[in-house]
Backbone as ProteinMPNN parsed JSONL, in Angstrom:
{"seq_chain_A": "MGDVDADAVCEAAELACMSLELLRGARPAVLDLSHVGVVSAILDSEGAGEAVREAVASLMGDKNAGELSRLAAGTGISPRGAERLAGLATLYGRPDEVRDELYAAAGDVPGCAPALDELYSVAASLPEELKNMLRFDFSAAGDMKYYTGAVFRGYI", "coords_chain_A": {"N_chain_A": [[0.844, -1.176, 0.0], [0.476, 2.239, -0.75], [3.315, 4.355, -1.596], [5.923, 2.641, -3.198], [9.213, 2.146, -2.866], [12.52, 1.655, -4.335], [14.082, 0.303, -2.445], [12.16, -1.068, -0.939], [11.165, -2.834, -2.861], [13.448, -4.366, -3.372], [13.782, -5.523, -0.851], [11.393, -7.021, -0.655], [11.772, -8.837, -2.757], [14.009, -10.22, -1.809], [12.925, -11.391, 0.507], [11.016, -13.026, -0.716], [12.684, -14.797, -2.121], [14.032, -15.969, 0.051], [11.891, -17.211, 1.323], [11.119, -19.087, -0.631], [13.441, -20.597, -0.614], [13.339, -21.742, 1.931], [11.085, -23.35, 1.672], [11.541, -25.13, -0.397], [12.931, -27.547, -0.047], [14.606, -30.351, -1.298], [14.19, -29.69, -3.867], [14.579, -27.629, -6.828], [14.333, -24.025, -6.829], [12.868, -21.061, -8.163], [12.756, -17.575, -8.755], [10.928, -15.554, -10.663], [11.254, -12.441, -12.222], [9.925, -9.386, -13.336], [9.113, -6.244, -14.93], [6.524, -4.051, -15.131], [6.746, -1.514, -16.117], [8.548, -1.56, -18.247], [7.293, -2.834, -20.486], [5.056, -1.166, -20.616], [6.243, 1.312, -21.233], [7.209, 0.801, -23.802], [4.78, 0.374, -25.142], [3.625, 2.892, -24.704], [5.358, 4.464, -26.233], [4.582, 3.667, -28.702], [2.028, 4.566, -28.911], [-0.133, 3.004, -28.129], [-3.462, 1.944, -27.454], [-5.892, 1.236, -24.813], [-7.222, -1.258, -25.266], [-5.383, -2.601, -26.87], [-3.233, -2.765, -25.11], [-4.249, -4.509, -23.15], [-4.55, -6.838, -24.679], [-1.886, -7.268, -25.404], [-0.744, -7.727, -22.863], [-1.965, -10.145, -22.189], [-0.998, -11.841, -24.234], [1.736, -11.65, -23.74], [1.848, -12.944, -21.286], [1.34, -15.496, -22.147], [3.59, -15.993, -23.56], [3.564, -15.667, -26.313], [4.956, -14.904, -28.953], [4.632, -14.905, -31.74], [1.877, -14.343, -32.16], [1.828, -11.866, -30.933], [3.32, -10.36, -32.736], [1.595, -10.439, -34.963], [-0.662, -9.15, -33.875], [0.435, -6.619, -33.378], [1.02, -5.737, -35.994], [-1.556, -5.453, -36.973], [-2.585, -3.377, -35.493], [-1.271, -1.026, -35.791], [1.15, -0.748, -34.5], [4.583, -0.206, -34.757], [6.957, -2.009, -36.862], [9.393, -2.252, -35.458], [8.535, -1.849, -32.821], [6.901, -4.105, -32.536], [8.851, -6.073, -32.756], [10.338, -5.546, -30.47], [8.45, -6.152, -28.424], [7.93, -8.88, -28.965], [10.473, -9.89, -28.511], [10.768, -9.411, -25.752], [8.727, -11.038, -24.814], [9.697, -13.601, -25.101], [12.029, -13.565, -23.721], [14.088, -14.92, -21.252], [15.886, -15.681, -18.408], [18.889, -15.625, -16.333], [19.76, -12.507, -14.801], [22.33, -11.444, -15.634], [22.801, -12.97, -17.892], [20.851, -12.249, -19.745], [21.112, -9.573, -20.202], [22.173, -8.125, -22.493], [20.301, -8.791, -24.502], [17.943, -7.809, -23.33], [18.488, -5.043, -23.112], [18.799, -4.491, -25.813], [16.204, -4.837, -26.696], [14.769, -2.934, -25.219], [16.304, -0.833, -24.194], [16.7, 1.692, -25.422], [14.261, 2.93, -25.408], [12.193, 5.616, -24.58], [11.516, 6.206, -21.184], [11.954, 3.611, -20.288], [14.341, 3.295, -18.892], [14.269, 3.807, -15.973], [12.801, 1.55, -15.08], [14.365, -0.605, -15.985], [16.691, -0.062, -14.553], [15.707, -0.478, -11.972], [15.109, -3.234, -12.038], [17.702, -4.337, -12.311], [18.853, -3.338, -9.995], [17.473, -4.726, -8.037], [18.345, -7.323, -8.62], [21.083, -7.04, -8.051], [20.974, -6.51, -5.351], [20.4, -8.827, -3.983], [21.516, -11.345, -1.696], [24.477, -13.262, -2.291], [24.051, -16.056, -2.15], [21.423, -16.307, -2.901], [21.1, -15.207, -5.399], [21.314, -16.925, -7.569], [18.829, -18.055, -7.995], [17.234, -16.192, -9.265], [15.446, -15.052, -12.103], [14.86, -13.219, -15.103], [11.776, -12.592, -16.523], [9.413, -11.681, -18.658], [6.886, -12.59, -19.086], [5.692, -12.687, -16.735], [4.498, -10.31, -16.2], [1.828, -9.573, -15.684], [-1.398, -7.979, -15.033], [-1.618, -4.966, -16.603], [-3.176, -2.813, -15.889], [-3.43, -2.968, -13.205], [-0.934, -3.621, -11.96], [2.072, -1.735, -11.63], [4.784, -1.643, -11.381], [7.622, -3.517, -10.406], [7.237, -7.031, -10.719], [6.885, -10.24, -9.353], [7.153, -13.824, -9.475], [7.147, -16.86, -7.793], [8.533, -20.151, -7.964], [8.561, -23.599, -7.209]], "CA_chain_A": [[0.0, 0.0, 0.0], [1.232, 3.477, -0.791], [4.486, 4.403, -2.46], [6.882, 1.554, -3.053], [10.489, 2.586, -3.415], [13.417, 0.58, -4.771], [14.497, -0.485, -1.281], [11.06, -1.971, -0.587], [11.121, -3.884, -3.881], [14.595, -5.237, -3.105], [13.473, -6.267, 0.366], [10.347, -8.002, -0.966], [12.38, -9.893, -3.581], [14.852, -11.036, -0.941], [12.032, -12.2, 1.341], [10.432, -14.056, -1.572], [13.728, -15.806, -2.343], [14.264, -16.68, 1.309], [10.724, -18.081, 1.537], [11.274, -20.213, -1.556], [14.581, -21.395, -0.13], [12.865, -22.509, 3.089], [10.028, -24.288, 1.279], [11.865, -25.969, -1.547], [13.506, -28.851, 0.279], [15.658, -30.753, -2.23], [13.792, -29.276, -5.217], [15.054, -26.296, -7.209], [13.385, -22.921, -6.714], [13.14, -19.949, -9.076], [11.948, -16.375, -8.616], [10.871, -14.804, -11.912], [11.077, -11.01, -11.977], [9.74, -8.525, -14.498], [8.707, -4.889, -14.564], [5.462, -3.58, -16.014], [7.192, -0.26, -16.715], [9.257, -1.794, -19.515], [6.286, -3.069, -21.528], [4.242, 0.047, -20.702], [7.0, 2.349, -21.938], [7.203, 0.45, -25.231], [3.432, 0.645, -25.646], [3.471, 4.353, -24.722], [6.106, 5.001, -27.381], [3.853, 3.261, -29.905], [0.702, 5.158, -28.877], [-1.109, 1.914, -28.013], [-4.639, 2.186, -26.623], [-6.184, 0.306, -23.714], [-7.54, -2.602, -25.774], [-4.121, -3.196, -27.331], [-2.458, -3.059, -23.901], [-4.811, -5.722, -22.549], [-4.21, -7.965, -25.546], [-0.441, -7.482, -25.278], [-0.499, -8.34, -21.548], [-2.39, -11.547, -22.268], [-0.066, -12.574, -25.103], [3.024, -11.723, -23.03], [1.671, -13.987, -20.286], [1.388, -16.776, -22.855], [4.863, -16.033, -24.321], [3.14, -15.893, -27.687], [5.634, -13.893, -29.765], [4.042, -14.887, -33.075], [0.607, -13.617, -32.124], [2.161, -10.474, -30.622], [3.72, -9.732, -33.996], [0.383, -10.268, -35.768], [-1.456, -8.116, -33.233], [1.099, -5.339, -33.607], [0.838, -5.349, -37.395], [-2.952, -5.097, -37.177], [-3.012, -2.254, -34.647], [-0.461, 0.161, -36.062], [2.44, -0.748, -33.806], [5.654, -0.275, -35.75], [7.694, -3.286, -36.884], [10.387, -2.251, -34.373], [7.784, -2.062, -31.578], [6.511, -5.518, -32.513], [10.079, -6.834, -32.495], [10.661, -5.344, -29.045], [7.494, -6.911, -27.609], [8.178, -10.307, -29.178], [11.724, -10.202, -27.824], [10.506, -9.472, -24.311], [7.842, -12.172, -24.522], [10.465, -14.852, -25.071], [13.229, -13.38, -22.909], [14.072, -15.644, -19.987], [17.206, -16.092, -17.952], [19.524, -14.892, -15.243], [19.954, -11.112, -15.195], [23.571, -11.221, -16.376], [22.729, -13.701, -19.158], [19.909, -11.638, -20.687], [21.31, -8.115, -20.216], [22.305, -7.595, -23.853], [19.02, -8.97, -25.18], [16.98, -6.907, -22.708], [18.791, -3.672, -23.508], [18.53, -4.379, -27.25], [14.759, -4.738, -26.868], [14.103, -1.827, -24.53], [17.225, 0.138, -23.626], [16.615, 3.028, -26.01], [12.872, 3.402, -25.379], [11.978, 6.606, -23.52], [10.743, 5.718, -20.054], [12.359, 2.264, -19.854], [15.544, 3.305, -18.051], [14.019, 3.594, -14.543], [12.354, 0.173, -14.844], [15.537, -1.472, -16.154], [17.565, 0.187, -13.396], [15.114, -1.132, -10.8], [15.315, -4.679, -12.182], [19.084, -4.691, -12.03], [19.174, -3.064, -8.586], [16.944, -5.869, -7.283], [19.27, -8.445, -8.83], [22.343, -6.763, -7.35], [20.754, -6.423, -3.904], [20.233, -10.142, -3.361], [22.726, -12.012, -1.212], [25.073, -14.166, -3.285], [23.472, -17.402, -2.097], [20.07, -16.289, -3.47], [21.115, -14.663, -6.763], [21.215, -17.992, -8.563], [17.437, -18.438, -8.259], [16.527, -15.105, -9.931], [15.36, -15.034, -13.569], [14.003, -12.193, -15.691], [10.746, -13.231, -17.344], [8.37, -10.677, -18.853], [5.551, -13.193, -19.106], [5.181, -12.504, -15.373], [4.138, -8.892, -16.046], [0.508, -9.436, -15.082], [-2.378, -7.003, -15.504], [-0.993, -3.65, -16.643], [-4.042, -1.819, -15.256], [-3.302, -3.127, -11.769], [0.475, -3.547, -11.584], [2.778, -0.615, -12.248], [6.234, -1.749, -11.193], [8.207, -4.854, -10.407], [6.319, -8.144, -10.469], [7.61, -11.503, -9.287], [6.46, -15.093, -9.256], [8.055, -17.892, -7.309], [8.227, -21.523, -8.356], [9.35, -24.692, -6.643]], "C_chain_A": [[0.889, 1.239, 0.0], [2.409, 3.394, -1.735], [5.434, 3.256, -2.146], [8.178, 2.019, -3.684], [11.368, 1.376, -3.742], [13.86, -0.292, -3.597], [13.413, -1.496, -0.882], [10.955, -3.119, -1.586], [12.264, -4.869, -3.654], [14.342, -6.117, -1.887], [12.432, -7.361, 0.101], [10.903, -9.154, -1.794], [13.253, -10.801, -2.724], [13.995, -11.934, -0.041], [11.378, -13.318, 0.53], [11.442, -15.172, -1.829], [13.979, -16.631, -1.085], [13.103, -17.638, 1.604], [10.793, -19.304, 0.64], [12.369, -21.154, -1.087], [14.15, -22.285, 1.037], [11.89, -23.609, 2.691], [10.46, -25.354, 0.287], [12.362, -27.358, -1.202], [14.64, -29.166, -0.676], [15.361, -30.302, -3.659], [14.368, -27.904, -5.554], [13.948, -25.254, -7.05], [13.834, -21.783, -7.627], [12.218, -18.797, -8.719], [12.047, -15.625, -9.935], [10.525, -13.36, -11.59], [10.889, -10.289, -13.301], [9.345, -7.14, -13.994], [7.713, -4.388, -15.601], [5.888, -2.303, -16.737], [7.9, -0.43, -18.045], [8.247, -1.951, -20.647], [5.426, -1.817, -21.704], [4.955, 1.15, -21.472], [7.051, 2.067, -23.442], [5.841, 0.766, -25.828], [3.131, 2.136, -25.683], [4.152, 4.947, -25.943], [5.424, 4.677, -28.703], [2.446, 3.855, -29.959], [-0.414, 4.126, -28.764], [-2.237, 2.283, -27.055], [-4.854, 1.078, -25.611], [-6.453, -1.12, -24.202], [-6.284, -3.326, -26.232], [-3.275, -3.597, -26.134], [-2.952, -4.349, -23.243], [-4.454, -6.953, -23.366], [-2.725, -8.297, -25.442], [-0.126, -8.177, -23.952], [-0.852, -9.824, -21.57], [-1.404, -12.374, -23.101], [1.323, -12.681, -24.48], [2.959, -12.845, -21.995], [1.746, -15.378, -20.89], [2.71, -16.997, -23.594], [4.611, -16.278, -25.808], [3.694, -14.791, -28.592], [5.026, -13.788, -31.156], [2.747, -14.094, -33.121], [0.822, -12.154, -31.754], [2.543, -9.727, -31.891], [2.508, -9.484, -34.887], [-0.505, -9.166, -35.195], [-0.87, -6.742, -33.521], [0.873, -4.849, -35.027], [-0.59, -4.868, -37.644], [-3.417, -3.889, -36.392], [-2.156, -1.014, -34.822], [0.824, 0.259, -35.262], [3.52, -0.965, -34.855], [6.303, -1.657, -35.757], [8.733, -3.365, -35.762], [9.704, -2.469, -33.021], [7.361, -3.506, -31.428], [7.702, -6.405, -32.191], [10.465, -6.739, -31.023], [9.755, -6.215, -28.164], [7.71, -8.416, -27.741], [9.461, -10.738, -28.473], [11.55, -10.318, -26.321], [9.656, -10.676, -23.943], [8.626, -13.468, -24.373], [11.741, -14.748, -24.244], [13.088, -14.136, -21.593], [15.506, -15.996, -19.616], [17.699, -15.262, -16.786], [19.828, -13.469, -15.718], [21.22, -10.855, -16.018], [23.538, -11.888, -17.748], [21.845, -13.003, -20.192], [20.087, -10.128, -20.824], [21.356, -7.552, -21.639], [20.985, -7.667, -24.609], [17.972, -7.991, -24.642], [17.224, -5.468, -23.137], [18.614, -3.462, -25.008], [17.036, -4.185, -27.495], [14.204, -3.433, -26.315], [15.012, -0.679, -24.098], [17.11, 1.545, -24.169], [15.2, 3.592, -26.041], [12.727, 4.424, -24.252], [11.096, 6.032, -22.406], [11.146, 4.345, -19.539], [13.507, 2.278, -18.845], [15.246, 3.108, -16.567], [13.603, 2.152, -14.22], [13.532, -0.796, -14.975], [16.503, -1.3, -14.985], [17.029, -0.519, -12.155], [15.309, -2.645, -10.857], [16.733, -5.065, -11.792], [19.51, -4.324, -10.611], [18.632, -4.166, -7.688], [17.909, -7.042, -7.406], [20.558, -8.245, -8.042], [22.175, -6.794, -5.834], [20.666, -7.782, -3.216], [21.555, -10.679, -2.836], [23.203, -13.045, -2.236], [24.402, -15.538, -3.308], [22.06, -17.465, -2.685], [20.038, -15.834, -4.928], [20.894, -15.726, -7.829], [19.769, -18.368, -8.882], [16.666, -17.372, -9.029], [16.604, -15.228, -11.454], [14.512, -13.845, -13.984], [13.057, -12.892, -16.645], [9.575, -12.267, -17.48], [6.993, -11.272, -19.088], [4.912, -13.06, -17.73], [4.692, -11.08, -15.136], [2.757, -8.679, -15.457], [-0.348, -8.356, -15.719], [-1.784, -5.598, -15.435], [-1.881, -2.541, -16.087], [-3.849, -1.844, -13.735], [-1.855, -2.947, -11.302], [1.152, -2.402, -12.312], [4.288, -0.761, -12.187], [6.727, -3.166, -11.319], [7.155, -5.899, -10.044], [7.167, -9.395, -10.361], [6.684, -12.657, -9.02], [7.494, -16.111, -8.809], [7.578, -19.282, -7.69], [9.134, -22.494, -7.607], [9.122, -25.902, -7.524]], "O_chain_A": [[1.923, 1.277, 0.667], [2.499, 2.49, -2.566], [5.707, 2.948, -0.986], [8.241, 2.258, -4.89], [11.006, 0.233, -3.465], [13.997, -1.506, -3.749], [13.716, -2.636, -0.531], [10.684, -4.255, -1.197], [12.062, -6.081, -3.737], [14.651, -7.309, -1.894], [12.573, -8.488, 0.576], [10.553, -10.312, -1.568], [13.238, -12.019, -2.897], [14.313, -13.109, 0.147], [11.206, -14.43, 1.03], [11.099, -16.353, -1.763], [14.122, -17.851, -1.155], [13.321, -18.751, 2.084], [10.556, -20.426, 1.089], [12.223, -22.374, -1.162], [14.552, -23.446, 1.118], [11.871, -24.677, 3.302], [9.795, -26.381, 0.155], [12.218, -28.272, -2.014], [15.543, -28.349, -0.855], [16.177, -30.504, -4.559], [14.619, -27.101, -4.655], [12.763, -25.58, -7.13], [15.029, -21.572, -7.835], [11.043, -19.003, -8.416], [13.112, -15.12, -10.292], [9.627, -13.083, -10.795], [11.604, -10.549, -14.269], [9.257, -6.901, -12.789], [8.018, -4.311, -16.791], [5.434, -2.043, -17.852], [7.856, 0.467, -18.887], [8.347, -1.263, -21.663], [5.103, -1.449, -22.833], [4.335, 1.846, -22.277], [6.948, 2.986, -24.254], [5.755, 1.361, -26.903], [2.453, 2.603, -26.598], [3.599, 5.822, -26.609], [5.665, 5.343, -29.71], [1.74, 3.668, -30.951], [-1.521, 4.353, -29.252], [-2.005, 2.856, -25.99], [-4.099, 0.107, -25.559], [-5.962, -2.08, -23.609], [-6.137, -4.527, -26.008], [-2.662, -4.664, -26.143], [-2.147, -5.183, -22.828], [-4.097, -7.991, -22.81], [-2.348, -9.468, -25.397], [0.672, -9.113, -23.919], [-0.119, -10.653, -21.032], [-1.027, -13.479, -22.71], [2.012, -13.683, -24.668], [3.912, -13.61, -21.847], [2.163, -16.329, -20.228], [2.928, -18.055, -24.184], [5.355, -17.004, -26.467], [2.976, -13.857, -28.951], [4.917, -12.687, -31.698], [2.545, -13.271, -34.014], [0.077, -11.288, -32.213], [2.13, -8.585, -32.091], [2.405, -8.424, -35.505], [-1.038, -8.343, -35.94], [-1.596, -5.81, -33.868], [0.567, -3.676, -35.24], [-0.802, -3.962, -38.451], [-4.534, -3.415, -36.599], [-2.304, -0.049, -34.073], [1.521, 1.27, -35.347], [3.38, -1.812, -35.737], [6.211, -2.392, -34.774], [8.931, -4.43, -35.178], [10.227, -3.188, -32.171], [7.444, -4.077, -30.341], [7.578, -7.375, -31.442], [10.869, -7.728, -30.41], [10.231, -6.922, -27.275], [7.678, -9.142, -26.747], [9.524, -11.828, -27.905], [12.113, -11.212, -25.689], [9.841, -11.27, -22.881], [8.244, -14.337, -23.589], [12.458, -15.735, -24.084], [12.078, -14.004, -20.902], [16.247, -16.549, -20.429], [17.034, -14.337, -16.319], [20.119, -13.251, -16.894], [21.173, -10.117, -17.002], [24.189, -11.409, -18.677], [22.071, -13.152, -21.393], [19.289, -9.473, -21.495], [20.645, -6.596, -21.947], [20.597, -6.71, -25.28], [17.204, -7.414, -25.412], [16.285, -4.752, -23.486], [18.304, -2.349, -25.433], [16.646, -3.449, -28.401], [13.263, -2.878, -26.882], [14.511, 0.362, -23.673], [17.394, 2.504, -23.452], [14.971, 4.639, -26.647], [13.088, 4.147, -23.108], [10.051, 5.441, -22.677], [10.721, 3.95, -18.453], [13.625, 1.363, -18.031], [15.922, 2.296, -15.934], [14.013, 1.602, -13.198], [13.676, -1.708, -14.161], [17.066, -2.276, -14.489], [17.794, -1.09, -11.379], [15.637, -3.27, -9.848], [16.94, -6.011, -11.032], [20.434, -4.934, -10.072], [19.257, -4.509, -6.684], [18.251, -7.679, -6.409], [21.064, -9.186, -7.431], [23.13, -7.075, -5.11], [20.84, -7.877, -2.001], [22.597, -10.489, -3.462], [22.395, -13.627, -2.959], [24.208, -16.115, -4.378], [21.549, -18.555, -2.942], [19.044, -16.057, -5.619], [20.336, -15.435, -8.887], [19.507, -18.944, -9.938], [15.527, -17.626, -9.421], [17.669, -15.472, -12.02], [13.552, -13.496, -13.298], [13.482, -13.692, -17.479], [8.827, -12.058, -16.525], [6.026, -10.532, -19.272], [3.714, -13.298, -17.579], [4.492, -10.681, -13.989], [2.539, -7.675, -14.779], [-0.053, -7.879, -16.815], [-1.482, -5.096, -14.352], [-1.397, -1.437, -15.838], [-4.085, -0.84, -13.062], [-1.591, -2.204, -10.357], [0.847, -2.127, -13.473], [4.998, -0.049, -12.896], [6.318, -3.917, -12.204], [6.304, -5.679, -9.182], [8.069, -9.605, -11.172], [5.608, -12.516, -8.439], [8.579, -16.207, -9.382], [6.379, -19.555, -7.733], [10.32, -22.232, -7.404], [9.678, -26.969, -7.263]]}, "name": "protein", "num_of_chains": 1, "seq": "MGDVDADAVCEAAELACMSLELLRGARPAVLDLSHVGVVSAILDSEGAGEAVREAVASLMGDKNAGELSRLAAGTGISPRGAERLAGLATLYGRPDEVRDELYAAAGDVPGCAPALDELYSVAASLPEELKNMLRFDFSAAGDMKYYTGAVFRGYI"}
């Protein structure tokens, strides 16, 4: 509730990782992290309306890059915007492994820098023993009308 600053997001991510660590037993655990601000900034730069945003959120959740490209072509999103969205839909991996791909997709979009900075500050803030469970995954973005910042999902 209220304003959530970067420290609070880092703290919540660490608590989520620690909880997964306690619950996982001998099984592997993963915390997927994304940021609604990245996708929103791309859609803002493309002038996308509410209906397009909802469709994009659903297709991102399904990791459906092909349908995202078709949707973009039919709604006036530029080929570069469609490429960015499709790239984010399929992006998955440890923060250091996907940095180049993530910045290629979104690094030059106005408004993306704060969201990207927040993602990487969360990754850097985790204790070394928990960093291995963190993955960036933009299919975890959720409802863009409800979520505005970092979003995470934990898996065991």
